[in-house]
mmCIF file of the N, C-alpha and C atoms, coordinates in Angstrom:
data_MODEL
# 
_entry.id   MODEL 
# 
loop_
_atom_site.group_PDB 
_atom_site.id 
_atom_site.type_symbol 
_atom_site.label_atom_id 
_atom_site.label_alt_id 
_atom_site.label_comp_id 
_atom_site.label_asym_id 
_atom_site.label_entity_id 
_atom_site.label_seq_id 
_atom_site.pdbx_PDB_ins_code 
_atom_site.Cartn_x 
_atom_site.Cartn_y 
_atom_site.Cartn_z 
_atom_site.occupancy 
_atom_site.B_iso_or_equiv 
_atom_site.pdbx_formal_charge 
_atom_site.auth_seq_id 
_atom_site.auth_comp_id 
_atom_site.auth_asym_id 
_atom_site.auth_atom_id 
_atom_site.pdbx_PDB_model_num 
ATOM 1   N N  . MET A 1 1  ? 45.204 24.973 37.565 1.00 0.00 ? 1  MET A N  1 
ATOM 2   C CA . MET A 1 1  ? 44.410 23.860 38.024 1.00 0.00 ? 1  MET A CA 1 
ATOM 3   C C  . MET A 1 1  ? 42.927 24.195 37.938 1.00 0.00 ? 1  MET A C  1 
ATOM 4   N N  . PHE A 1 2  ? 42.531 25.404 38.344 1.00 0.00 ? 2  PHE A N  1 
ATOM 5   C CA . PHE A 1 2  ? 41.122 25.789 38.316 1.00 0.00 ? 2  PHE A CA 1 
ATOM 6   C C  . PHE A 1 2  ? 40.556 25.723 36.908 1.00 0.00 ? 2  PHE A C  1 
ATOM 7   N N  . ILE A 1 3  ? 41.301 26.213 35.934 1.00 0.00 ? 3  ILE A N  1 
ATOM 8   C CA . ILE A 1 3  ? 40.803 26.232 34.548 1.00 0.00 ? 3  ILE A CA 1 
ATOM 9   C C  . ILE A 1 3  ? 40.634 24.808 34.036 1.00 0.00 ? 3  ILE A C  1 
ATOM 10  N N  . THR A 1 4  ? 41.541 23.931 34.345 1.00 0.00 ? 4  THR A N  1 
ATOM 11  C CA . THR A 1 4  ? 41.433 22.537 33.924 1.00 0.00 ? 4  THR A CA 1 
ATOM 12  C C  . THR A 1 4  ? 40.173 21.897 34.493 1.00 0.00 ? 4  THR A C  1 
ATOM 13  N N  . THR A 1 5  ? 39.911 22.147 35.762 1.00 0.00 ? 5  THR A N  1 
ATOM 14  C CA . THR A 1 5  ? 38.718 21.599 36.401 1.00 0.00 ? 5  THR A CA 1 
ATOM 15  C C  . THR A 1 5  ? 37.457 22.177 35.772 1.00 0.00 ? 5  THR A C  1 
ATOM 16  N N  . ALA A 1 6  ? 37.438 23.469 35.527 1.00 0.00 ? 6  ALA A N  1 
ATOM 17  C CA . ALA A 1 6  ? 36.274 24.123 34.941 1.00 0.00 ? 6  ALA A CA 1 
ATOM 18  C C  . ALA A 1 6  ? 35.996 23.594 33.539 1.00 0.00 ? 6  ALA A C  1 
ATOM 19  N N  . VAL A 1 7  ? 37.030 23.425 32.755 1.00 0.00 ? 7  VAL A N  1 
ATOM 20  C CA . VAL A 1 7  ? 36.868 22.897 31.396 1.00 0.00 ? 7  VAL A CA 1 
ATOM 21  C C  . VAL A 1 7  ? 36.369 21.459 31.444 1.00 0.00 ? 7  VAL A C  1 
ATOM 22  N N  . SER A 1 8  ? 36.920 20.667 32.340 1.00 0.00 ? 8  SER A N  1 
ATOM 23  C CA . SER A 1 8  ? 36.483 19.270 32.481 1.00 0.00 ? 8  SER A CA 1 
ATOM 24  C C  . SER A 1 8  ? 35.008 19.193 32.863 1.00 0.00 ? 8  SER A C  1 
ATOM 25  N N  . GLU A 1 9  ? 34.592 20.030 33.784 1.00 0.00 ? 9  GLU A N  1 
ATOM 26  C CA . GLU A 1 9  ? 33.189 20.047 34.198 1.00 0.00 ? 9  GLU A CA 1 
ATOM 27  C C  . GLU A 1 9  ? 32.281 20.471 33.053 1.00 0.00 ? 9  GLU A C  1 
ATOM 28  N N  . LYS A 1 10 ? 32.699 21.437 32.263 1.00 0.00 ? 10 LYS A N  1 
ATOM 29  C CA . LYS A 1 10 ? 31.899 21.906 31.121 1.00 0.00 ? 10 LYS A CA 1 
ATOM 30  C C  . LYS A 1 10 ? 31.771 20.804 30.080 1.00 0.00 ? 10 LYS A C  1 
ATOM 31  N N  . ILE A 1 11 ? 32.866 20.127 29.786 1.00 0.00 ? 11 ILE A N  1 
ATOM 32  C CA . ILE A 1 11 ? 32.832 19.032 28.815 1.00 0.00 ? 11 ILE A CA 1 
ATOM 33  C C  . ILE A 1 11 ? 31.900 17.930 29.303 1.00 0.00 ? 11 ILE A C  1 
ATOM 34  N N  . SER A 1 12 ? 31.977 17.613 30.583 1.00 0.00 ? 12 SER A N  1 
ATOM 35  C CA . SER A 1 12 ? 31.104 16.598 31.160 1.00 0.00 ? 12 SER A CA 1 
ATOM 36  C C  . SER A 1 12 ? 29.638 17.004 31.034 1.00 0.00 ? 12 SER A C  1 
ATOM 37  N N  . ALA A 1 13 ? 29.336 18.256 31.310 1.00 0.00 ? 13 ALA A N  1 
ATOM 38  C CA . ALA A 1 13 ? 27.957 18.750 31.207 1.00 0.00 ? 13 ALA A CA 1 
ATOM 39  C C  . ALA A 1 13 ? 27.456 18.665 29.777 1.00 0.00 ? 13 ALA A C  1 
ATOM 40  N N  . LEU A 1 14 ? 28.290 19.016 28.815 1.00 0.00 ? 14 LEU A N  1 
ATOM 41  C CA . LEU A 1 14 ? 27.891 18.952 27.404 1.00 0.00 ? 14 LEU A CA 1 
ATOM 42  C C  . LEU A 1 14 ? 27.670 17.506 26.954 1.00 0.00 ? 14 LEU A C  1 
ATOM 43  N N  . LYS A 1 15 ? 28.530 16.596 27.393 1.00 0.00 ? 15 LYS A N  1 
ATOM 44  C CA . LYS A 1 15 ? 28.351 15.188 27.046 1.00 0.00 ? 15 LYS A CA 1 
ATOM 45  C C  . LYS A 1 15 ? 27.057 14.643 27.644 1.00 0.00 ? 15 LYS A C  1 
ATOM 46  N N  . THR A 1 16 ? 26.768 15.043 28.863 1.00 0.00 ? 16 THR A N  1 
ATOM 47  C CA . THR A 1 16 ? 25.531 14.605 29.512 1.00 0.00 ? 16 THR A CA 1 
ATOM 48  C C  . THR A 1 16 ? 24.323 15.141 28.763 1.00 0.00 ? 16 THR A C  1 
ATOM 49  N N  . GLU A 1 17 ? 24.378 16.404 28.375 1.00 0.00 ? 17 GLU A N  1 
ATOM 50  C CA . GLU A 1 17 ? 23.276 17.001 27.621 1.00 0.00 ? 17 GLU A CA 1 
ATOM 51  C C  . GLU A 1 17 ? 23.054 16.256 26.313 1.00 0.00 ? 17 GLU A C  1 
ATOM 52  N N  . ASN A 1 18 ? 24.120 15.942 25.611 1.00 0.00 ? 18 ASN A N  1 
ATOM 53  C CA . ASN A 1 18 ? 24.011 15.208 24.346 1.00 0.00 ? 18 ASN A CA 1 
ATOM 54  C C  . ASN A 1 18 ? 23.434 13.816 24.569 1.00 0.00 ? 18 ASN A C  1 
ATOM 55  N N  . TYR A 1 19 ? 23.881 13.139 25.624 1.00 0.00 ? 19 TYR A N  1 
ATOM 56  C CA . TYR A 1 19 ? 23.375 11.807 25.929 1.00 0.00 ? 19 TYR A CA 1 
ATOM 57  C C  . TYR A 1 19 ? 21.873 11.862 26.191 1.00 0.00 ? 19 TYR A C  1 
ATOM 58  N N  . LEU A 1 20 ? 21.440 12.807 27.022 1.00 0.00 ? 20 LEU A N  1 
ATOM 59  C CA . LEU A 1 20 ? 20.023 12.908 27.352 1.00 0.00 ? 20 LEU A CA 1 
ATOM 60  C C  . LEU A 1 20 ? 19.184 13.278 26.134 1.00 0.00 ? 20 LEU A C  1 
ATOM 61  N N  . ARG A 1 21 ? 19.720 14.118 25.271 1.00 0.00 ? 21 ARG A N  1 
ATOM 62  C CA . ARG A 1 21 ? 19.007 14.498 24.043 1.00 0.00 ? 21 ARG A CA 1 
ATOM 63  C C  . ARG A 1 21 ? 18.810 13.272 23.132 1.00 0.00 ? 21 ARG A C  1 
ATOM 64  N N  . GLU A 1 22 ? 19.855 12.484 22.968 1.00 0.00 ? 22 GLU A N  1 
ATOM 65  C CA . GLU A 1 22 ? 19.759 11.273 22.140 1.00 0.00 ? 22 GLU A CA 1 
ATOM 66  C C  . GLU A 1 22 ? 18.815 10.256 22.771 1.00 0.00 ? 22 GLU A C  1 
ATOM 67  N N  . ARG A 1 23 ? 18.884 10.126 24.080 1.00 0.00 ? 23 ARG A N  1 
ATOM 68  C CA . ARG A 1 23 ? 18.007 9.180  24.790 1.00 0.00 ? 23 ARG A CA 1 
ATOM 69  C C  . ARG A 1 23 ? 16.550 9.592  24.649 1.00 0.00 ? 23 ARG A C  1 
ATOM 70  N N  . ALA A 1 24 ? 16.292 10.888 24.710 1.00 0.00 ? 24 ALA A N  1 
ATOM 71  C CA . ALA A 1 24 ? 14.924 11.396 24.582 1.00 0.00 ? 24 ALA A CA 1 
ATOM 72  C C  . ALA A 1 24 ? 14.348 11.109 23.194 1.00 0.00 ? 24 ALA A C  1 
ATOM 73  N N  . LYS A 1 25 ? 15.190 11.087 22.183 1.00 0.00 ? 25 LYS A N  1 
ATOM 74  C CA . LYS A 1 25 ? 14.715 10.794 20.824 1.00 0.00 ? 25 LYS A CA 1 
ATOM 75  C C  . LYS A 1 25 ? 14.129 9.388  20.729 1.00 0.00 ? 25 LYS A C  1 
ATOM 76  N N  . ARG A 1 26 ? 14.623 8.466  21.567 1.00 0.00 ? 26 ARG A N  1 
ATOM 77  C CA . ARG A 1 26 ? 14.153 7.078  21.525 1.00 0.00 ? 26 ARG A CA 1 
ATOM 78  C C  . ARG A 1 26 ? 12.947 6.844  22.427 1.00 0.00 ? 26 ARG A C  1 
ATOM 79  N N  . ALA A 1 27 ? 12.592 7.832  23.212 1.00 0.00 ? 27 ALA A N  1 
ATOM 80  C CA . ALA A 1 27 ? 11.498 7.677  24.176 1.00 0.00 ? 27 ALA A CA 1 
ATOM 81  C C  . ALA A 1 27 ? 10.152 7.606  23.460 1.00 0.00 ? 27 ALA A C  1 
ATOM 82  N N  . LYS A 1 28 ? 9.213  6.907  24.091 1.00 0.00 ? 28 LYS A N  1 
ATOM 83  C CA . LYS A 1 28 ? 7.855  6.796  23.570 1.00 0.00 ? 28 LYS A CA 1 
ATOM 84  C C  . LYS A 1 28 ? 6.906  7.337  24.627 1.00 0.00 ? 28 LYS A C  1 
ATOM 85  N N  . LYS A 1 29 ? 6.035  8.244  24.220 1.00 0.00 ? 29 LYS A N  1 
ATOM 86  C CA . LYS A 1 29 ? 5.113  8.862  25.174 1.00 0.00 ? 29 LYS A CA 1 
ATOM 87  C C  . LYS A 1 29 ? 4.221  7.818  25.829 1.00 0.00 ? 29 LYS A C  1 
ATOM 88  N N  . GLY A 1 30 ? 3.813  6.802  25.100 1.00 0.00 ? 30 GLY A N  1 
ATOM 89  C CA . GLY A 1 30 ? 2.971  5.760  25.661 1.00 0.00 ? 30 GLY A CA 1 
ATOM 90  C C  . GLY A 1 30 ? 3.661  5.022  26.791 1.00 0.00 ? 30 GLY A C  1 
ATOM 91  N N  . ASP A 1 31 ? 4.947  4.769  26.633 1.00 0.00 ? 31 ASP A N  1 
ATOM 92  C CA . ASP A 1 31 ? 5.708  4.100  27.691 1.00 0.00 ? 31 ASP A CA 1 
ATOM 93  C C  . ASP A 1 31 ? 5.782  4.970  28.937 1.00 0.00 ? 31 ASP A C  1 
ATOM 94  N N  . PHE A 1 32 ? 5.921  6.273  28.741 1.00 0.00 ? 32 PHE A N  1 
ATOM 95  C CA . PHE A 1 32 ? 5.980  7.196  29.868 1.00 0.00 ? 32 PHE A CA 1 
ATOM 96  C C  . PHE A 1 32 ? 4.678  7.128  30.661 1.00 0.00 ? 32 PHE A C  1 
ATOM 97  N N  . GLY A 1 33 ? 3.562  7.109  29.953 1.00 0.00 ? 33 GLY A N  1 
ATOM 98  C CA . GLY A 1 33 ? 2.266  7.006  30.613 1.00 0.00 ? 33 GLY A CA 1 
ATOM 99  C C  . GLY A 1 33 ? 2.119  5.712  31.383 1.00 0.00 ? 33 GLY A C  1 
ATOM 100 N N  . LYS A 1 34 ? 2.605  4.608  30.814 1.00 0.00 ? 34 LYS A N  1 
ATOM 101 C CA . LYS A 1 34 ? 2.543  3.316  31.493 1.00 0.00 ? 34 LYS A CA 1 
ATOM 102 C C  . LYS A 1 34 ? 3.331  3.348  32.801 1.00 0.00 ? 34 LYS A C  1 
ATOM 103 N N  . ILE A 1 35 ? 4.471  3.975  32.767 1.00 0.00 ? 35 ILE A N  1 
ATOM 104 C CA . ILE A 1 35 ? 5.304  4.076  33.970 1.00 0.00 ? 35 ILE A CA 1 
ATOM 105 C C  . ILE A 1 35 ? 4.596  4.929  35.026 1.00 0.00 ? 35 ILE A C  1 
ATOM 106 N N  . LEU A 1 36 ? 4.043  6.057  34.605 1.00 0.00 ? 36 LEU A N  1 
ATOM 107 C CA . LEU A 1 36 ? 3.351  6.921  35.560 1.00 0.00 ? 36 LEU A CA 1 
ATOM 108 C C  . LEU A 1 36 ? 2.137  6.227  36.165 1.00 0.00 ? 36 LEU A C  1 
ATOM 109 N N  . ASN A 1 37 ? 1.467  5.385  35.399 1.00 0.00 ? 37 ASN A N  1 
ATOM 110 C CA . ASN A 1 37 ? 0.303  4.668  35.914 1.00 0.00 ? 37 ASN A CA 1 
ATOM 111 C C  . ASN A 1 37 ? 0.671  3.672  37.008 1.00 0.00 ? 37 ASN A C  1 
ATOM 112 N N  . ARG A 1 38 ? 1.917  3.273  37.074 1.00 0.00 ? 38 ARG A N  1 
ATOM 113 C CA . ARG A 1 38 ? 2.365  2.334  38.105 1.00 0.00 ? 38 ARG A CA 1 
ATOM 114 C C  . ARG A 1 38 ? 2.649  3.012  39.441 1.00 0.00 ? 38 ARG A C  1 
ATOM 115 N N  . VAL A 1 39 ? 2.705  4.333  39.450 1.00 0.00 ? 39 VAL A N  1 
ATOM 116 C CA . VAL A 1 39 ? 2.978  5.075  40.683 1.00 0.00 ? 39 VAL A CA 1 
ATOM 117 C C  . VAL A 1 39 ? 1.715  5.064  41.538 1.00 0.00 ? 39 VAL A C  1 
ATOM 118 N N  . PRO A 1 40 ? 1.821  4.659  42.799 1.00 0.00 ? 40 PRO A N  1 
ATOM 119 C CA . PRO A 1 40 ? 0.626  4.606  43.649 1.00 0.00 ? 40 PRO A CA 1 
ATOM 120 C C  . PRO A 1 40 ? 0.079  6.001  43.944 1.00 0.00 ? 40 PRO A C  1 
ATOM 121 N N  . THR A 1 41 ? -1.245 6.070  44.076 1.00 0.00 ? 41 THR A N  1 
ATOM 122 C CA . THR A 1 41 ? -1.898 7.328  44.432 1.00 0.00 ? 41 THR A CA 1 
ATOM 123 C C  . THR A 1 41 ? -1.907 7.428  45.957 1.00 0.00 ? 41 THR A C  1 
ATOM 124 N N  . ARG A 1 42 ? -1.241 8.439  46.463 1.00 0.00 ? 42 ARG A N  1 
ATOM 125 C CA . ARG A 1 42 ? -1.203 8.648  47.914 1.00 0.00 ? 42 ARG A CA 1 
ATOM 126 C C  . ARG A 1 42 ? -0.807 10.100 48.179 1.00 0.00 ? 42 ARG A C  1 
ATOM 127 N N  . GLU A 1 43 ? -0.991 10.481 49.392 1.00 0.00 ? 43 GLU A N  1 
ATOM 128 C CA . GLU A 1 43 ? -0.619 11.845 49.793 1.00 0.00 ? 43 GLU A CA 1 
ATOM 129 C C  . GLU A 1 43 ? 0.908  11.971 49.746 1.00 0.00 ? 43 GLU A C  1 
ATOM 130 N N  . PRO A 1 44 ? 1.391  13.160 49.369 1.00 0.00 ? 44 PRO A N  1 
ATOM 131 C CA . PRO A 1 44 ? 2.850  13.354 49.354 1.00 0.00 ? 44 PRO A CA 1 
ATOM 132 C C  . PRO A 1 44 ? 3.421  13.292 50.767 1.00 0.00 ? 44 PRO A C  1 
ATOM 133 N N  . MET A 1 45 ? 4.674  12.920 50.835 1.00 0.00 ? 45 MET A N  1 
ATOM 134 C CA . MET A 1 45 ? 5.365  12.887 52.126 1.00 0.00 ? 45 MET A CA 1 
ATOM 135 C C  . MET A 1 45 ? 5.543  14.320 52.623 1.00 0.00 ? 45 MET A C  1 
ATOM 136 N N  . PRO A 1 46 ? 5.616  14.507 53.924 1.00 0.00 ? 46 PRO A N  1 
ATOM 137 C CA . PRO A 1 46 ? 5.825  15.864 54.461 1.00 0.00 ? 46 PRO A CA 1 
ATOM 138 C C  . PRO A 1 46 ? 7.068  16.517 53.833 1.00 0.00 ? 46 PRO A C  1 
ATOM 139 N N  . GLY A 1 47 ? 6.876  17.725 53.346 1.00 0.00 ? 47 GLY A N  1 
ATOM 140 C CA . GLY A 1 47 ? 7.959  18.462 52.695 1.00 0.00 ? 47 GLY A CA 1 
ATOM 141 C C  . GLY A 1 47 ? 7.937  18.338 51.188 1.00 0.00 ? 47 GLY A C  1 
ATOM 142 N N  . ASP A 1 48 ? 7.169  17.361 50.640 1.00 0.00 ? 48 ASP A N  1 
ATOM 143 C CA . ASP A 1 48 ? 7.077  17.166 49.191 1.00 0.00 ? 48 ASP A CA 1 
ATOM 144 C C  . ASP A 1 48 ? 5.821  17.793 48.595 1.00 0.00 ? 48 ASP A C  1 
ATOM 145 N N  . GLU A 1 49 ? 5.017  18.474 49.411 1.00 0.00 ? 49 GLU A N  1 
ATOM 146 C CA . GLU A 1 49 ? 3.793  19.068 48.902 1.00 0.00 ? 49 GLU A CA 1 
ATOM 147 C C  . GLU A 1 49 ? 4.114  20.192 47.934 1.00 0.00 ? 49 GLU A C  1 
ATOM 148 N N  . ILE A 1 50 ? 3.150  20.452 47.054 1.00 0.00 ? 50 ILE A N  1 
ATOM 149 C CA . ILE A 1 50 ? 3.317  21.557 46.104 1.00 0.00 ? 50 ILE A CA 1 
ATOM 150 C C  . ILE A 1 50 ? 2.694  22.784 46.704 1.00 0.00 ? 50 ILE A C  1 
# 
């Protein structure tokens, strides 16, 4: 049972990696900047500071 679960999790991780890689190929840097510009400028919430 353990090996089946481990293999299933690995396959899922690889499929996710492939999906994200393909999705990233379609991304546009300009769109990313537009999205970031919509984020309000404010102090981070407590615990989120760098």
